[in-house]
C-alpha positions as CSV (number, residue, x, y, z in Angstrom):
1,M,0.0,0.0,0.0
2,S,1.5,3.4,-1.1
3,P,1.9,6.0,1.8
4,E,-0.9,8.3,0.4
5,V,-3.5,5.7,0.6
6,K,-5.5,6.0,3.8
7,V,-6.5,3.3,6.0
8,L,-10.3,3.0,6.6
9,A,-10.6,-0.1,8.7
10,S,-7.8,-0.5,11.2
11,P,-6.1,-3.9,11.9
12,P,-7.5,-6.2,14.7
13,G,-7.3,-4.6,18.1
14,D,-8.8,-5.0,21.5
15,C,-12.3,-4.7,20.3
16,C,-11.8,-7.8,18.2
17,V,-11.2,-10.0,21.1
18,K,-14.3,-9.1,23.0
19,T,-16.8,-12.0,22.9
20,V,-19.9,-13.5,24.5
21,Q,-20.1,-17.2,24.0
22,H,-23.4,-18.3,22.5
23,S,-25.2,-21.7,23.3
24,G,-26.9,-24.1,21.0
25,N,-26.5,-27.4,19.4
26,T,-24.3,-27.4,16.4
27,V,-25.1,-29.6,13.4
28,G,-21.9,-29.6,11.3
29,T,-19.0,-31.9,11.2
30,L,-15.3,-31.6,10.6
31,V,-13.9,-32.7,7.3
32,D,-10.3,-32.5,5.7
33,I,-10.6,-30.5,2.5
34,G,-7.3,-29.8,0.7
35,G,-5.2,-30.5,3.9
36,V,-7.4,-27.9,5.9
37,N,-9.5,-28.9,8.8
38,T,-12.9,-27.6,7.7
39,Y,-16.3,-27.2,9.6
40,V,-19.1,-28.4,7.1
41,S,-22.6,-27.6,7.7
42,F,-25.1,-29.2,5.3
43,P,-28.4,-27.8,3.9
44,P,-31.7,-29.7,4.7
45,M,-31.3,-31.8,1.4
46,N,-28.0,-33.7,1.8
47,E,-26.7,-34.5,-1.6
48,D,-23.4,-35.5,-3.6
49,Q,-23.3,-32.1,-5.2
50,Y,-24.8,-28.8,-4.2
51,P,-26.2,-26.0,-6.3
52,C,-25.0,-23.4,-3.7
53,I,-21.7,-23.5,-1.8
54,L,-20.8,-20.7,0.7
55,M,-17.3,-20.4,1.9
56,Y,-17.0,-18.9,5.5
57,F,-13.8,-17.2,6.4
58,S,-14.0,-16.5,10.0
59,D,-12.8,-14.0,12.5
60,I,-9.8,-14.7,14.7
61,F,-11.8,-17.0,16.7
62,S,-11.7,-19.5,13.9
63,P,-14.5,-21.4,12.4
64,L,-14.3,-23.9,15.3
65,Y,-15.7,-21.4,17.9
66,I,-19.3,-22.1,18.6
67,N,-20.5,-18.7,17.8
68,N,-19.1,-19.2,14.3
69,K,-20.5,-22.8,14.1
70,L,-23.9,-21.7,14.9
71,T,-23.8,-18.9,12.3
72,M,-22.7,-21.3,9.6
73,D,-25.5,-23.7,10.7
74,F,-28.0,-20.8,10.0
75,Y,-26.8,-20.2,6.5
76,A,-26.9,-23.9,5.8
77,S,-30.5,-24.1,7.0
78,K,-31.2,-21.6,4.2
79,G,-30.1,-24.0,1.6
80,Y,-26.3,-23.5,1.3
81,L,-23.6,-25.9,1.8
82,V,-21.3,-24.0,4.2
83,L,-17.5,-24.7,4.4
84,G,-15.4,-23.0,7.1
85,P,-11.7,-23.7,6.7
86,D,-9.6,-23.5,9.9
87,Y,-6.6,-21.6,8.5
88,F,-5.6,-21.1,12.2
89,E,-4.8,-24.8,12.4
90,G,-6.4,-25.0,15.9
91,D,-4.4,-21.9,17.1
92,S,-7.1,-19.3,17.4
93,I,-7.0,-16.1,19.6
94,A,-9.0,-17.7,22.2
95,N,-5.9,-19.6,23.5
96,Y,-4.3,-16.2,24.4
97,L,-7.2,-14.6,26.3
98,E,-7.4,-14.0,30.0
99,G,-10.5,-13.6,32.4
100,E,-13.7,-15.4,32.6
101,T,-15.4,-13.3,29.9
102,G,-12.4,-13.5,27.5
103,F,-12.5,-9.8,27.1
104,S,-8.6,-9.2,27.5
105,L,-5.5,-10.5,25.8
106,R,-2.9,-12.2,27.9
107,S,-0.2,-9.7,29.2
108,G,2.5,-9.1,26.7
109,F,0.9,-11.0,23.8
110,D,1.8,-9.6,20.4
111,L,-1.4,-9.5,18.7
112,E,0.0,-7.7,15.5
113,G,2.7,-10.5,15.2
114,W,0.3,-13.2,15.7
115,V,-2.1,-11.8,13.0
116,S,0.8,-11.4,10.5
117,T,1.7,-15.1,11.1
118,K,-1.7,-16.3,10.6
119,R,-2.3,-14.2,7.5
120,E,0.8,-15.5,6.0
121,K,-0.4,-19.2,6.6
122,A,-3.9,-18.2,5.3
123,N,-2.3,-17.0,2.1
124,E,-0.8,-20.4,1.7
125,L,-3.7,-22.6,2.7
126,V,-6.8,-20.8,1.2
127,P,-5.9,-21.1,-2.5
128,K,-5.2,-24.8,-2.1
129,F,-8.5,-25.1,-0.1
130,V,-10.5,-23.5,-2.8
131,E,-9.0,-25.7,-5.5
132,A,-9.9,-28.7,-3.5
133,V,-13.5,-27.5,-3.1
134,R,-13.6,-27.2,-6.9
135,A,-12.3,-30.6,-7.4
136,K,-14.6,-32.1,-4.7
137,Y,-17.9,-30.4,-5.6
138,G,-17.5,-29.0,-9.2
139,R,-17.7,-30.4,-12.6
140,E,-17.1,-29.2,-16.1
141,T,-20.4,-27.3,-16.3
142,T,-19.9,-25.6,-12.9
143,K,-20.2,-21.8,-12.9
144,Y,-18.6,-19.6,-10.3
145,A,-19.4,-16.4,-8.8
146,A,-17.6,-13.9,-6.5
147,V,-20.1,-12.3,-4.2
148,G,-18.9,-11.0,-0.8
149,A,-20.3,-10.0,2.6
150,I,-18.4,-8.6,5.5
151,A,-19.6,-8.0,9.0
152,H,-17.8,-5.2,11.0
153,P,-14.6,-5.2,8.8
154,T,-11.1,-4.7,9.7
155,D,-7.8,-4.1,7.7
156,L,-9.1,-2.2,4.8
157,D,-7.7,0.8,3.0
158,E,-9.2,3.2,0.3
159,D,-7.9,1.1,-2.5
160,H,-10.0,-1.9,-1.4
161,F,-13.1,0.2,-2.1
162,R,-11.9,2.3,-5.0
163,K,-10.8,-0.9,-7.0
164,A,-13.7,-3.1,-5.9
165,K,-15.1,-4.9,-8.9
166,K,-17.4,-7.7,-7.3
167,P,-20.6,-7.4,-5.5
168,I,-19.9,-6.5,-1.7
169,F,-22.2,-6.3,1.3
170,L,-21.1,-4.5,4.5
171,S,-22.9,-5.2,7.8
172,C,-21.8,-2.4,10.1
173,A,-22.0,-1.3,13.7
174,E,-22.7,2.3,14.7
175,I,-20.0,2.0,17.5
176,D,-16.9,0.6,15.8
177,W,-13.4,1.8,16.7
178,S,-12.0,-0.1,13.8
179,F,-14.4,1.1,11.1
180,P,-15.8,4.4,12.5
181,P,-18.6,6.6,10.7
182,A,-16.1,8.9,8.9
183,A,-14.3,5.8,7.4
184,R,-17.6,4.2,6.5
185,H,-18.8,7.3,4.8
186,K,-15.7,7.4,2.8
187,A,-16.0,3.8,1.8
188,E,-19.5,4.6,0.5
189,E,-18.3,7.6,-1.5
190,L,-15.5,5.5,-3.1
191,L,-17.9,2.8,-4.1
192,A,-20.5,5.3,-5.4
193,A,-17.9,7.2,-7.5
194,S,-16.1,4.1,-8.9
195,S,-16.0,3.8,-12.6
196,L,-16.1,0.1,-12.1
197,K,-19.7,0.2,-10.7
198,P,-19.6,-2.6,-8.4
199,E,-22.9,-3.8,-6.7
200,Y,-22.7,-2.8,-3.2
201,H,-25.0,-2.5,0.0
202,F,-24.4,-1.1,3.5
203,Q,-26.4,-2.4,6.5
204,L,-26.0,-0.1,9.6
205,F,-27.2,-1.1,13.1
206,G,-27.5,1.6,15.7
207,H,-26.4,1.3,19.2
208,V,-24.3,-1.8,18.8
209,E,-20.6,-2.3,18.8
210,H,-18.0,-4.1,16.6
211,G,-18.5,-7.8,16.7
212,F,-22.2,-7.8,17.2
213,A,-22.9,-10.1,14.2
214,V,-20.9,-12.9,15.7
215,R,-19.8,-12.3,19.2
216,G,-22.5,-9.9,20.7
217,D,-24.4,-10.4,23.9
218,V,-27.5,-12.0,22.6
219,S,-29.3,-11.7,26.0
220,V,-29.7,-8.0,25.0
221,P,-32.8,-7.7,22.7
222,R,-31.2,-4.9,20.6
223,I,-28.0,-6.9,20.1
224,R,-30.0,-10.2,19.4
225,W,-32.1,-8.5,16.7
226,A,-29.1,-6.9,15.0
227,K,-27.2,-10.1,15.0
228,E,-30.1,-12.0,13.5
229,E,-31.0,-9.3,11.0
230,S,-27.5,-9.0,9.9
231,A,-27.5,-12.8,9.2
232,R,-30.8,-12.5,7.3
233,G,-29.5,-9.5,5.3
234,I,-26.2,-11.5,4.3
235,I,-28.4,-14.5,3.2
236,G,-30.8,-12.2,1.2
237,W,-27.7,-10.8,-0.5
238,F,-26.4,-14.1,-1.5
239,D,-29.9,-15.3,-2.5
240,R,-30.3,-12.3,-4.8
241,F,-27.3,-13.2,-6.9
242,C,-27.8,-17.0,-6.6
243,K,-31.2,-16.8,-8.1
244,I,-30.2,-14.5,-10.9
245,I,-26.8,-15.9,-11.8
246,C,-27.1,-19.7,-12.0
247,L,-29.8,-21.4,-9.9
248,C,-31.6,-22.4,-13.0
249,S,-28.6,-23.9,-14.7
250,A,-28.2,-26.6,-12.1
251,A,-24.6,-25.7,-11.7
252,L,-22.5,-25.1,-8.7
253,K,-21.9,-21.7,-7.1
254,L,-19.3,-20.7,-4.9
255,F,-20.0,-17.7,-2.8
256,T,-17.9,-16.1,0.0
257,Y,-18.8,-14.9,3.3
258,K,-16.1,-13.1,5.3
259,S,-16.4,-12.2,9.0
260,S,-14.3,-9.4,10.8
261,W,-11.0,-10.8,9.8
262,A,-9.5,-13.1,7.2
263,D,-6.2,-13.5,5.4
264,N,-4.7,-10.5,3.5
265,N,-5.7,-11.7,0.0
266,L,-9.3,-12.5,1.0
267,S,-9.8,-9.2,2.9
268,R,-8.9,-7.4,-0.4
269,L,-12.1,-6.4,-2.3
270,V,-9.9,-5.5,-5.2
271,D,-10.7,-8.8,-6.8
272,L,-12.5,-10.9,-4.3
273,H,-11.3,-14.5,-5.0
274,S,-10.1,-13.8,-8.6
275,F,-8.7,-17.3,-8.5
276,V,-12.5,-18.4,-8.3
277,A,-14.2,-16.0,-10.6
278,D,-12.1,-13.6,-12.5
279,K,-14.4,-13.4,-15.4
280,L,-17.7,-12.7,-13.7
281,D,-18.4,-9.0,-13.5
282,T,-22.1,-8.7,-13.7
283,P,-24.9,-10.6,-11.8
284,V,-26.6,-12.3,-14.8
285,L,-26.8,-15.6,-16.3
286,L,-23.8,-16.7,-18.1
287,V,-24.5,-17.2,-21.8
288,D,-21.2,-18.1,-23.4
289,E,-22.7,-21.4,-24.0
290,P,-25.9,-22.2,-26.1
291,D,-29.0,-21.8,-24.0
292,Y,-31.0,-24.7,-22.8
293,Y,-33.7,-24.2,-25.5
294,T,-31.2,-24.0,-28.3
295,L,-29.3,-26.9,-26.8
296,L,-32.5,-29.1,-27.1
297,S,-33.7,-27.5,-30.4
298,I,-37.0,-26.5,-29.0
299,P,-38.6,-22.9,-28.9
300,P,-39.2,-21.2,-25.5
301,T,-42.9,-22.0,-25.8
302,A,-42.2,-25.7,-25.8
303,S,-44.7,-27.9,-24.0
304,P,-43.5,-30.5,-21.4
305,A,-44.2,-33.2,-23.8
306,D,-42.0,-31.5,-26.4
307,I,-39.2,-30.9,-23.9
308,K,-39.2,-34.6,-22.9
309,A,-39.2,-35.7,-26.6
310,A,-36.4,-33.4,-27.3
311,Y,-34.4,-34.5,-24.5
312,H,-34.6,-38.3,-25.4
313,H,-33.8,-37.3,-29.1
314,A,-30.6,-35.4,-27.9
315,L,-29.5,-38.3,-25.6
316,L,-30.0,-40.6,-28.6
317,I,-27.9,-38.7,-30.9
318,L,-25.1,-38.3,-28.3
319,H,-25.1,-41.8,-27.2
320,P,-21.7,-43.3,-27.9
321,D,-23.2,-46.8,-28.8
322,R,-25.2,-45.3,-31.5
323,N,-22.8,-42.9,-33.1
324,K,-19.3,-43.0,-31.6
325,K,-18.3,-40.2,-33.9
326,A,-21.2,-37.8,-33.2
327,L,-20.4,-36.1,-30.0
328,L,-22.0,-32.8,-30.7
329,L,-25.4,-31.6,-31.9
330,S,-25.3,-30.2,-35.4
331,S,-28.6,-28.4,-36.1
332,P,-29.4,-26.5,-33.1
333,I,-26.1,-24.8,-32.7
334,S,-24.7,-21.9,-34.8
335,P,-21.5,-23.2,-36.7
336,T,-19.9,-19.9,-35.7
337,N,-20.0,-21.0,-32.0
338,S,-16.6,-22.5,-31.4
339,S,-17.8,-24.0,-28.1
340,S,-20.3,-26.1,-29.9
341,T,-17.6,-28.6,-30.6
342,A,-17.9,-30.4,-27.1
343,I,-21.4,-30.6,-26.1
344,D,-21.6,-32.5,-22.7
345,I,-24.3,-35.1,-22.0
346,G,-24.4,-33.7,-18.5
347,R,-25.4,-30.4,-19.8
348,I,-28.3,-31.9,-21.8
349,K,-29.4,-33.6,-18.6
350,D,-29.1,-30.2,-16.8
351,A,-31.2,-28.5,-19.5
352,Y,-34.0,-31.2,-19.2
353,Q,-34.0,-31.0,-15.4
354,T,-34.4,-27.3,-15.5
355,L,-36.9,-26.9,-18.2
356,S,-39.1,-29.9,-17.1
357,T,-39.4,-28.4,-13.6
358,P,-41.9,-25.5,-13.6
359,K,-40.3,-23.4,-10.8
360,L,-36.8,-23.9,-12.2
361,R,-38.0,-23.2,-15.7
362,V,-39.6,-19.8,-14.6
363,E,-36.3,-18.7,-12.9
364,Y,-34.2,-19.8,-15.9
365,D,-36.5,-17.9,-18.3
366,A,-36.1,-14.9,-16.0
367,A,-32.2,-15.2,-16.0
368,L,-32.1,-15.6,-19.7
369,H,-34.4,-12.7,-20.2
370,L,-32.1,-10.5,-18.0
371,S,-28.9,-11.7,-19.7
372,R,-30.4,-10.8,-23.2
373,N,-32.4,-7.7,-22.4
374,G,-31.8,-6.5,-18.9
375,E,-28.3,-5.4,-18.8
376,G,-27.0,-2.3,-20.6
377,K,-30.3,-1.1,-21.8
378,G,-31.3,1.4,-19.3
379,G,-33.9,-0.7,-17.7
380,P,-34.1,-1.4,-13.9
381,R,-32.3,-4.5,-12.5
382,P,-34.7,-6.8,-10.4
383,A,-33.7,-7.5,-6.9
384,Q,-34.8,-11.0,-7.2
385,V,-37.0,-13.5,-9.2
386,I,-40.2,-14.5,-7.5
387,S,-42.5,-17.1,-8.9
388,L,-46.2,-16.2,-9.3
389,E,-46.9,-19.3,-6.9
390,D,-45.4,-17.2,-4.1
391,F,-47.8,-14.4,-4.7
392,A,-51.1,-14.1,-2.9
393,E,-54.1,-13.9,-5.1
394,D,-56.8,-11.2,-4.3
395,E,-59.9,-13.3,-4.7
396,G,-62.1,-11.9,-7.4
397,M,-59.8,-9.0,-8.2
398,G,-57.4,-10.7,-10.8
399,V,-54.6,-9.2,-9.0
400,W,-51.7,-11.0,-7.2
401,S,-49.5,-9.3,-4.5
402,H,-46.2,-10.1,-2.7
403,P,-44.7,-8.2,0.2
404,C,-41.6,-6.1,-0.2
405,R,-38.8,-6.1,2.5
406,C,-39.5,-2.3,2.9
407,G,-43.0,-3.1,4.1
408,G,-44.7,-2.2,0.8
409,V,-46.3,-4.5,-1.7
410,Y,-45.5,-5.7,-5.3
411,R,-48.8,-6.1,-7.4
412,I,-49.4,-7.6,-10.7
413,G,-52.6,-8.1,-12.5
414,E,-54.2,-10.2,-15.5
415,Q,-53.7,-7.2,-17.8
416,E,-49.9,-7.0,-17.1
417,M,-49.5,-10.8,-17.5
418,E,-51.5,-10.9,-20.7
419,S,-49.1,-8.2,-22.2
420,G,-46.1,-10.3,-21.1
421,Q,-44.9,-7.9,-18.3
422,H,-42.6,-9.4,-15.8
423,L,-40.8,-6.6,-14.2
424,I,-42.9,-4.9,-11.4
425,G,-42.1,-2.3,-8.9
426,C,-42.9,-2.0,-5.2
427,G,-45.7,0.5,-4.5
428,S,-43.5,2.1,-1.6
429,C,-39.9,1.9,-2.7
430,S,-37.8,1.8,-5.8
431,E,-37.1,-1.8,-5.7
432,V,-38.1,-4.0,-8.7
433,V,-38.7,-7.9,-9.0
434,W,-39.2,-10.3,-11.8
435,A,-42.4,-12.0,-11.5
436,G,-42.3,-15.5,-13.0
437,Y,-45.3,-17.0,-14.6
438,E,-46.4,-18.9,-17.8
439,I,-49.6,-18.0,-19.7
440,I,-51.5,-21.1,-20.7
441,E,-54.0,-21.0,-23.3
442,C,-57.2,-23.0,-22.6
443,D,-59.1,-24.8,-25.4
444,D,-62.8,-23.6,-25.6
445,G,-65.2,-25.8,-23.6
446,N,-62.4,-27.0,-21.4
447,G,-62.5,-24.3,-18.7
C-alpha cells in the first residue's frame, strides 16, 4: 500500500477479542478439504453435489468457535452447503485470552505479530482449499461467482473500495473503533464514485458495537435482533445473486462470506477471489454457451411433452453406442459458435431437469431474459426472481400481491400478464422484482 492511501478499517485490536459465547446445538461436522480442517454444515437436502456453496472465512476466533459454527449452521438451514476452513490450524485467538469473559489479551501478547503469522499461513492454505473445493464439488459445467459479505470489517484501505469490482455487502455497527463513521462514509463515497460500478450494500445497526454479528451479547434484545437481522441480510444478498446468476442452470455456485478478519488476499475487495471467478463482473446468467432451448432445439414456448421428446432425441444422438463419432449436436447450434464442438451429455441432462421443472424453468427464463435484455439497456435491475406461486391472489380481483422487504407490496394483474410484463415495482420503494409466470392457453369448452 502506498503512503498516500488511507486506512479506513484498522487492523484487529482490543475490540476484536471481546466476545460473549453463545449456546446451542451445532449440527456440522469436521472434514479435511485440501489439507485444511474444515467445519462443514449441510443444507436440509443432503446430496453429492450442491447448487450453492458458501465459503465462510471466520474472524480470529476461527470457524471452530461455537458462535461461528452456529452462524454457519444458520446459513446452511437456508439451503447452502457451508464450508469454514480453519486456517488457524487449531491456534485461534481464544488460546491467548485471560479472564472469565475472555475480554482481554494475555499480558505481553503480540497481537500484531500473531495476526501477521496467521495471515501468511492463510495466504498459503486458502488457494489450495478453494481448488480442493472445486475438485470435490465441481464439474465441467460448474459456474462460479464472487459475491462477498463482510461483518464489521478490519484491515481495509481506500484502494480496497476504490478498486472493488465484485458485489460486496457490509454489515456495520454504529459503535466501531475499527471502522468509524467517517471511514464508513468514505468507503460509501468511493464505491459510489467508482468507474467500475460494483454492486454494493451497507447495512448499519444503531447502538451496537464491533463484533455484534458474531460475538455480541444475545441476551440483550437490541443486539440479538441486530445479529439475526445481519445474518438474514447477508443470506438475502447471496440469494439475490444466486437466483439471478445460476440457480436455474443446475450448476455449482461458490459464494464467499467473510467475517471481521481473514487473510490478506481474502480481505482485499480488489478482486475478491479472483482465482475463483475472475471473469464474472455482472450478476446475470452466463450465456457463453448455447442456452437450454437452443441445446434441445426447441422454442421457448415448448410444452412439457415437447421438452421430454427433445431430451430423449438429444440423448439418442449423443449416445456413444449409437454414433461414436457424433459427440455434438449439429442443427441447433450455430456453426460460428466454437464452443459447440464439445457438448456435454451432463449439460443436456441439466437442460432437461431445469426446463421440465416448472419453478426452475420460470427462474431460468427470468435469468435468460435478463442476460439478453436487462443489462446495458437502461432498464431497472430486479432485486430477485419471484414465482407467481409465491404471490397471494386477491380473490375476485384478478390481482396478485407479494410483500416487499421495505413493508410495501408488489402487485401484478391479469392485464400486465397478458401483455407479457414481468418486471414489477414496489408501491412504496424503488425496488423491482421479476415475476415468473407462464400463460397457458385453454381450449374452448375445457374451462
